[in-house]
C-alpha positions in Angstrom: 75.8 18.3 21.8 76.4 17.2 19.0 78.4 14.2 20.3 75.4 13.3 22.6 73.1 13.3 20.0 75.8 11.0 18.0 75.5 8.9 20.7 72.0 8.7 21.0 71.7 8.2 17.1 73.9 4.9 17.4 71.8 3.6 20.3 69.0 3.3 18.1 70.7 2.2 15.1 72.0 -1.1 17.2 68.7 -1.4 18.8 66.7 -1.7 15.4 69.5 -3.9 14.2 69.2 -6.4 17.3 65.3 -6.2 17.2 65.7 -6.9 13.3 67.9 -10.0 13.5 65.4 -11.2 16.5 62.4 -11.2 13.9 64.8 -13.3 11.9 65.4 -15.4 14.1 61.9 -16.5 15.2 60.4 -16.6 11.4 63.8 -18.5 10.6 62.6 -20.9 13.4 59.0 -20.7 12.7 59.7 -21.8 9.2 62.0 -24.8 10.2 58.8 -26.3 12.5 56.8 -25.5 9.6 58.9 -27.8 7.4 59.8 -30.3 9.6 56.6 -31.5 11.8 56.9 -34.6 13.6 53.3 -34.8 15.6 51.0 -34.7 12.6 50.6 -36.3 9.3 49.0 -38.3 7.1 49.5 -41.9 5.9 48.0 -43.3 2.7 47.1 -47.4 2.5 45.9 -49.4 -0.3 44.5 -53.0 -0.8 45.7 -56.3 -1.9 43.6 -59.7 -2.2 45.8 -62.2 -2.6 49.1 -59.7 -3.2 46.3 -58.2 -6.5 46.0 -54.6 -6.0 42.6 -53.2 -5.5 42.7 -50.5 -8.2 41.2 -47.1 -7.3 40.9 -47.9 -3.7 42.8 -46.4 -0.9 42.2 -44.9 2.9 43.8 -41.9 4.0 44.9 -42.0 8.4 45.3 -38.4 9.4 46.3 -38.1 12.7 46.6 -34.5 14.7 46.2 -33.4 18.0 46.1 -36.8 19.5 43.0 -37.6 17.1 42.6 -40.1 14.1 40.3 -39.9 11.2 39.4 -41.6 7.7 39.2 -40.8 4.1 38.3 -43.6 1.7 38.9 -42.6 -2.1 35.6 -45.0 -2.3 33.8 -42.6 -0.5 35.0 -39.5 -2.3 34.1 -41.1 -5.4 30.4 -41.0 -3.9 30.0 -44.8 -4.6 28.3 -45.1 -1.3 26.9 -43.1 1.0 29.4 -42.1 3.8 26.9 -42.1 6.8 29.2 -43.5 9.2 33.1 -41.6 10.5 35.0 -43.4 12.7 38.0 -41.9 14.8 40.7 -43.2 17.7 41.3 -40.4 20.0 44.7 -41.1 22.1 43.4 -38.3 24.4 41.1 -40.6 26.2 42.1 -43.7 24.7 38.7 -44.9 23.1 37.8 -45.3 19.8 34.5 -43.6 18.1 31.7 -44.8 15.7 29.5 -41.8 14.9 26.9 -42.5 12.1 24.6 -39.7 10.9 21.2 -40.5 10.2 19.5 -37.5 8.9 20.5 -33.4 10.3 18.1 -34.7 13.5 19.8 -38.0 14.4 23.7 -38.6 15.0 24.9 -41.2 17.3 28.5 -42.1 18.6 29.6 -45.2 20.8 32.6 -45.6 22.6 34.9 -48.1 23.0 38.2 -48.3 25.4 41.4 -49.7 24.1 41.2 -52.1 26.9 38.4 -53.8 25.3 39.9 -54.7 22.3 41.4 -57.7 21.3 44.7 -58.6 22.6 47.9 -58.7 20.5 50.7 -61.7 20.9 53.9 -60.5 20.2 56.8 -62.6 18.5 60.6 -61.0 17.6 59.5 -61.0 13.5 60.9 -58.1 12.0 60.1 -56.4 8.6 61.2 -52.9 7.1 58.6 -50.4 6.0 58.5 -47.1 4.4 62.2 -46.9 6.1 61.0 -47.9 9.2 61.8 -51.5 11.4 58.7 -52.2 12.2 57.8 -55.1 15.1 54.9 -58.0 14.1 51.9 -58.6 16.6 49.0 -61.4 16.1 45.4 -60.8 16.9 42.4 -63.0 16.4 38.9 -61.5 15.8 35.9 -63.7 15.4 38.1 -66.1 14.1 40.1 -64.2 11.9 43.5 -64.3 12.2 45.3 -60.7 11.8 49.0 -59.9 10.9 50.0 -56.4 12.3 53.2 -54.6 11.5 54.0 -51.3 13.7 56.9 -48.8 14.3 57.0 -46.7 18.0 59.4 -44.7 16.1 56.9 -41.7 15.1 54.9 -39.6 17.2 52.0 -40.3 15.1 49.7 -43.2 16.2 46.9 -45.6 14.4 45.4 -48.1 12.9 43.9 -48.4 9.4 41.3 -50.2 10.9 39.6 -48.7 14.5 39.1 -52.5 15.8 42.5 -54.0 15.2 45.1 -52.5 18.0 44.6 -49.0 17.8 46.9 -48.9 20.9 50.1 -50.6 19.2 51.7 -46.9 18.2 51.6 -46.7 13.8 50.3 -49.9 12.0 52.0 -49.7 8.4 50.8 -53.3 7.2 48.0 -55.4 8.6 47.3 -59.1 6.8 44.2 -60.9 7.6 44.3 -64.9 7.1 47.1 -64.6 4.9 45.4 -63.0 2.0 43.5 -59.6 2.6 45.9 -57.0 3.0 46.1 -53.5 4.1 49.5 -51.6 3.6 51.3 -48.3 4.4 51.8 -46.8 0.7 53.6 -43.3 1.9 53.4 -41.4 5.1 53.3 -37.8 4.8 54.7 -35.8 8.2 53.2 -32.1 7.8 50.8 -29.8 9.4 47.8 -31.2 8.9 44.5 -28.4 8.3 41.0 -28.6 9.8 39.4 -29.4 6.3 41.7 -32.4 6.4 40.6 -33.6 9.8 37.0 -33.7 9.8 35.2 -34.2 13.1 31.9 -34.9 13.5 31.4 -36.2 16.8 30.4 -33.0 18.8 26.9 -33.1 19.5 26.0 -36.9 18.8 23.8 -39.1 21.0 25.9 -41.9 23.2 24.5 -44.7 22.6 25.1 -48.9 23.5 27.3 -50.8 21.0 23.8 -53.1 20.3 21.6 -49.7 19.2 23.8 -48.3 17.0 24.4 -51.8 15.6 20.8 -51.8 14.6 20.9 -48.2 13.8 23.5 -48.1 11.2 21.8 -51.4 9.5 18.6 -49.4 9.3 20.4 -46.7 7.7 22.0 -48.7 4.7 18.8 -49.5 3.6 15.1 -48.9 2.4 11.7 -50.6 4.2 8.2 -50.3 3.3 6.0 -51.4 5.7 2.9 -52.7 3.5 0.9 -54.8 6.0 0.8 -54.5 10.1 -0.8 -57.1 11.8 -3.9 -57.2 9.0 -6.4 -59.4 9.4 -6.9 -62.7 6.6 -10.4 -64.1 7.4 -13.7 -65.5 6.0 -16.9 -64.0 6.1 -16.4 -60.3 7.4 -18.9 -58.0 5.6 -16.0 -55.3 3.5 -16.6 -51.8 3.4 -13.0 -50.8 1.2 -11.9 -47.3 0.0 -12.4 -45.6 -3.5 -10.8 -47.4 -6.4 -7.2 -47.3 -7.4 -5.9 -45.6 -4.6 -2.5 -45.2 -3.2 -1.2 -47.2 0.2 -4.9 -48.1 1.0 -5.6 -51.7 2.2 -8.7 -53.5 0.2 -9.9 -57.1 1.0 -11.5 -59.1 -1.5 -12.8 -62.8 -2.0 -14.6 -62.7 1.3 -11.6 -61.3 3.3 -9.2 -63.9 2.5 -7.3 -61.7 0.3 -5.9 -58.3 1.0 -4.7 -55.9 -1.6 -2.7 -52.7 -1.8 -1.4 -50.3 -4.1 2.6 -49.4 -3.4 5.2 -47.4 -5.2 8.3 -49.2 -5.6 11.7 -47.1 -5.7 14.1 -47.2 -8.9 15.9 -50.9 -8.6 19.3 -51.1 -10.4 21.3 -54.2 -11.6 22.5 -55.9 -8.3 19.6 -54.5 -6.4 18.3 -57.1 -4.0 14.5 -56.9 -2.4 13.5 -59.1 0.7 9.8 -59.8 0.9 9.4 -60.3 4.6 5.8 -61.7 6.1 5.1 -62.9 9.2 2.2 -64.8 10.1 0.2 -66.1 12.5 -2.9 -67.4 13.7 -6.0 -65.3 15.0 -7.7 -68.8 15.6 -7.5 -71.1 12.4 -6.1 -74.2 13.7 -5.4 -75.7 9.9 -2.4 -75.4 7.6 -3.4 -73.7 5.2 -1.8 -72.3 1.2 -0.6 -69.1 0.8 0.6 -66.3 -1.7 2.4 -63.4 -2.2 1.7 -61.8 -5.7 1.4 -58.7 -7.6 -1.1 -58.3 -10.5 0.0 -57.2 -13.8 -2.5 -54.6 -14.9 -0.8 -53.5 -18.3 -3.3 -55.7 -20.4 -7.1 -55.2 -21.5 -8.1 -57.6 -18.4 -6.1 -58.1 -15.4 -6.9 -60.1 -12.2 -8.0 -56.7 -10.7 -11.4 -57.0 -12.6 -12.4 -60.0 -11.0 -11.8 -58.9 -7.1 -13.7 -55.9 -8.0 -16.3 -57.4 -10.5 -16.6 -61.6 -10.7 -14.3 -64.0 -12.0 -16.8 -64.4 -14.8 -14.4 -61.6 -16.2 -11.2 -63.3 -16.7 -10.4 -65.9 -19.7 -11.4 -69.0 -19.0 -9.2 -72.2 -19.6 -10.8 -75.2 -20.7 -9.2 -78.7 -20.5 -9.3 -82.0 -22.5 -12.7 -83.0 -20.3 -14.8 -79.5 -20.4 -13.7 -78.4 -17.0 -13.1 -74.9 -17.1 -9.8 -72.6 -15.3 -10.6 -68.8 -14.7 -7.7 -66.5 -15.1 -4.7 -68.9 -14.9 -3.0 -68.6 -18.5 -1.7 -65.7 -20.2 -3.5 -64.7 -22.9 -3.3 -61.7 -25.6 -5.4 -59.5 -23.6 -4.3 -61.0 -20.3 -1.8 -61.6 -18.0 -2.2 -63.9 -14.7 -1.1 -63.1 -10.8 2.8 -63.0 -10.5 3.5 -65.2 -7.8 6.4 -63.5 -5.2 6.3 -65.9 -2.6 4.6 -69.2 -2.1 4.3 -70.1 1.7 2.4 -72.3 3.9 1.0 -71.3 7.6 1.2 -73.8 10.4 -1.0 -75.5 12.8 -2.5 -72.6 15.1 0.9 -71.0 16.0 0.7 -68.4 19.0 -3.2 -68.3 18.8 -3.1 -72.2 20.4 0.2 -72.0 21.8 -1.9 -71.9 25.3 -4.2 -74.7 24.5 -1.5 -77.1 23.6 1.6 -77.4 26.3 3.8 -80.1 26.4 7.0 -80.1 28.8 10.0 -78.8 26.8 8.0 -77.6 23.4 8.4 -74.0 22.9 6.0 -73.0 20.6 7.5 -69.9 18.0 5.4 -66.2 18.5 4.6 -66.7 14.8 6.5 -67.0 11.5 8.7 -65.4 9.6 8.7 -66.2 5.4 11.5 -64.1 3.9 12.6 -64.8 0.2 14.6 -62.4 -2.5 12.2 -61.3 -5.2 14.1 -58.2 -6.5 14.1 -60.6 -10.0 10.2 -60.0 -10.0 9.9 -56.3 -9.5 9.8 -53.7 -11.6 13.0 -51.1 -12.4 11.3 -48.0 -12.8 9.5 -46.1 -9.8 6.4 -47.4 -10.3 3.2 -48.5 -8.8 2.7 -52.0 -8.5 -0.7 -54.0 -6.8 0.6 -56.5 -4.0 -1.5 -58.7 -2.1 -1.7 -61.6 -0.1 -3.6 -64.2 -0.3 -3.9 -67.1 2.8 -7.2 -69.6 1.8 -9.3 -70.5 5.0 -12.8 -70.8 6.1 -12.5 -69.3 10.0 -14.0 -66.8 11.0 -10.7 -65.6 13.2 -8.8 -66.7 9.9 -4.9 -65.3 10.4 -2.8 -62.0 10.8 -0.2 -60.6 9.1 2.3 -58.5 8.7 4.8 -57.7 5.4 7.8 -55.5 4.7 9.8 -55.2 1.2 13.6 -54.5 2.4 15.3 -53.0 -0.4 19.1 -53.0 -0.3 21.3 -51.1 -2.9 23.6 -52.4 -5.1 26.8 -52.3 -4.9 27.8 -50.5 -8.1 26.1 -47.8 -9.4 26.7 -48.8 -13.3 23.9 -48.6 -15.6 21.1 -50.6 -15.4 19.9 -54.2 -17.7 16.5 -53.8 -18.8 14.3 -56.6 -18.0 11.5 -58.9 -19.4 9.3 -60.3 -16.7 6.5 -62.4 -18.5 3.9 -64.3 -16.1 2.4 -67.3 -18.4 0.5 -69.4 -15.9 -0.7 -69.5 -12.0 -3.2 -72.4 -10.8 -3.2 -71.2 -7.3 -6.8 -70.1 -7.1 -6.5 -66.9 -5.1 -9.8 -66.7 -5.6 -10.7 -70.1 -3.9 -13.7 -68.5 -1.4 -15.4 -66.9 -4.3 -15.6 -70.2 -6.9 -12.2 -69.8 -8.6 -11.3 -73.9 -9.6 -8.9 -75.6 -8.0 -5.6 -76.6 -10.5 -7.0 -80.1 -11.7 -6.6 -79.7 -15.4 -4.2 -82.6 -15.1 -6.4 -85.5 -15.4 -6.0 -87.3 -18.9 -4.2 -83.5 -20.2 -1.2 -81.0 -19.5 -1.5 -77.2 -19.0 -0.4 -75.5 -21.9 0.2 -71.8 -22.4 1.5 -69.8 -25.6 3.7 -67.1 -25.3 6.0 -64.4 -27.6 9.6 -63.4 -26.7 10.4 -60.4 -27.7 13.4 -59.7 -30.0 16.9 -58.9 -28.0 15.9 -60.7 -25.0 18.9 -63.0 -23.3 19.4 -65.2 -20.9 16.2 -66.3 -20.3 15.0 -68.4 -16.9 11.6 -69.8 -15.8 11.2 -69.3 -12.2 8.7 -72.5 -11.3 7.2 -73.4 -8.2 4.8 -76.6 -7.9 3.2 -78.0 -4.8 0.7 -81.2 -5.5 -2.4 -80.9 -3.1 -4.5 -83.7 -2.0 -4.9 -84.2 2.2 -5.5 -88.1 2.6 -3.3 -91.3 2.1 -4.1 -90.7 -1.3 -3.4 -87.6 -2.4 -0.8 -86.0 -4.3 0.3 -84.1 -1.3 1.1 -87.0 0.6 2.8 -89.0 -2.8 5.8 -88.1 -4.8 4.5 -87.0 -8.8 7.0 -85.8 -11.6 6.6 -82.6 -12.7 7.7 -82.4 -16.7 8.4 -79.0 -18.6 7.7 -79.1 -22.2 8.6 -76.3 -25.0 7.4 -76.5 -28.5 7.4 -80.5 -27.5 11.1 -80.6 -26.2 11.1 -81.5 -23.1 13.5 -78.9 -21.3 12.8 -79.8 -17.6 11.8 -82.7 -15.3 12.2 -83.5 -11.2 9.9 -84.4 -8.3 8.7 -81.6 -6.4 9.0 -83.0 -2.4 9.8 -81.8 0.7 11.2 -84.5 3.6 12.8 -81.9 6.0 8.7 -80.9 7.2 10.2 -82.1 10.8 12.1 -79.1 11.0 9.3 -76.8 11.7 7.9 -78.9 14.9 7.6 -75.8 17.1 5.8 -73.6 14.8 2.7 -76.2 14.7 0.7 -76.2 18.4 -2.0 -77.3 16.8 -1.0 -80.4 14.8 -2.5 -83.9 15.5 -0.3 -86.7 16.6 -0.2 -89.4 15.3 0.1 -93.2 17.4 3.5 -93.8 16.5 4.4 -90.8 18.4 4.4 -88.7 14.6 3.1 -85.2 14.1 0.6 -84.6 11.3 3.4 -81.6 10.1 6.2 -83.8 10.6 5.3 -85.6 7.7 7.3 -85.5 4.0 5.3 -83.7 1.5 4.8 -82.5 -2.0 7.0 -79.7 -2.1 5.9 -77.8 1.2 5.9 -77.8 4.8 3.3 -76.3 7.3 5.2 -73.3 8.7 7.9 -72.7 5.5 8.1 -71.3 2.2 8.1 -73.1 -1.1 11.5 -72.6 -2.5 10.9 -72.0 -6.8 12.7 -73.8 -9.0 15.0 -71.7 -11.2 15.1 -73.2 -15.2 17.4 -72.2 -17.6 16.4 -71.3 -21.3 19.1 -69.9 -22.8 18.6 -71.2 -26.0 14.9 -69.8 -26.0 14.4 -67.6 -29.6 12.3 -64.6 -29.9 9.3 -65.6 -31.6 6.0 -67.7 -30.5 6.8 -70.7 -28.2 4.4 -73.4 -26.6 4.7 -74.3 -22.8 3.4 -77.5 -21.0 2.9 -78.7 -17.6 3.0 -82.5 -17.6 1.9 -84.0 -13.9 0.7 -87.2 -13.2 -2.4 -86.1 -10.8 -4.2 -88.7 -8.2 -7.2 -90.0 -9.3 -10.7 -88.6 -7.5 -11.4 -90.8 -4.1 -15.3 -90.2 -3.6 -14.9 -86.2 -2.5 -11.3 -86.0 -2.4 -9.4 -85.2 -5.1 -6.0 -84.0 -5.4 -4.8 -81.0 -7.4 -1.4 -79.1 -8.4 -0.6 -75.3 -7.9 1.6 -74.6 -10.1 2.8 -70.9 -11.4 5.7 -70.2 -13.8 7.4 -66.7 -15.1 9.4 -65.8 -17.6 12.7 -63.2 -16.5 14.6 -62.0 -19.2 17.1 -59.0 -19.6 17.3 -57.4 -23.0 20.5 -57.0 -24.9 
């Protein structure tokens, strides 16, 4: 009996020993696998341009379970909002682009590997991080992309989903011989779920063009100011109560529309594009248009003229005793700050079907676009913004205005701007009796202003167009514009446009001459029917703090019977504080 017990005990001990050895072997094998993973890992890339390293910019390509995701050092620092994610899915041989606009909107576009540009292979090789890499060349949108790749590893991937995702593992990529993305390290190890964030579940699948539109629109802000608003003459106008945000007001017999809007804070480098679309609603003629802001910081503003009468504005008197309302800055008043000067064409849209010509495909409207960011306040403040189109037509015109606000590439501190509107002779209240800019007869326009201490890098933004629509009028005759400061000429040029024929298809109602020319084709004093006028940017870096006088001299043409010439000139100083 004792012998039997001993034998049983021995067998039990041996069994325990064997089980322990098996456990130890399994643990050893698991540890070996954990430390020697071949089918997961992270490749870190750096960037160079013309051989120079981009400091602080890296990209991590994460491979796990047949899927590549990316993590950018730039994104983690928060230098730009990370709304878009990209993936390579080797399980389905597709690339994914995923856009998250907000919690309720997520879009995905899937692109099969077969739709990518095909590489051309050659026999060159290069050793990168201990791996022999083959070379291939790919042409994408006229860009020559050279890639070095290896297929010696279980992990795959490319630093960008658009370049050869099916070529194994790309360790170097050179675009046009100067821009390089190169692998700095390869870390073959287990990848955690936190490291590879998969964000494409539940996304709405869209086609490529829809995705691109959503992506572009997500990158900037749009403020819709006006939408198909009529600008005409002679309506009975009933405006909302004064000083309301986002309400449309109409003034000067309906030829001016005005709205108080809030501009978000703007950093240095922010771009603001004014996009104004206009079309005829019955008026067949080319008309002067202006997009402007009304400064309200001083005791008197142009708002008072709109709400009360022109009589409240300071009067400028020329040497001939002629009076002009609200055209120059004073101690108590700043004139309207012009953002954009534009000119309507002859009857676009409304008259398209009235004047059909074989081979002439008339435009539906004109869209004017201009960067106005330098003229807007940086802080989040409310401004009065308006559009004027001079006309005496009951149908008039219609206009839409959007401000597209593109953030700066940098998030550094902004330079504080100094913006000073000096003069504006464009008679925005023409239909209420404001005088035309005819003060240049035997005289010049002059204004006194003061530059504050600490303002530097001053520029004058100067816009000038000549008017007088007959053969001897200044519209059709080049005239020298001269700008003087404290008696010294600082700038001179002849504002003249010879490209007006470019805009022929905006002008269905333009008159045609016996020699085949259209009226809209004719060269003019810095404007064309259907175009905007680009301002002159004049450097005034030597302008010192203190009081100065600016003078604008133009040899305006003489009156001929009931016809006369006029010049619409506006000027704004822009600088920054030290």
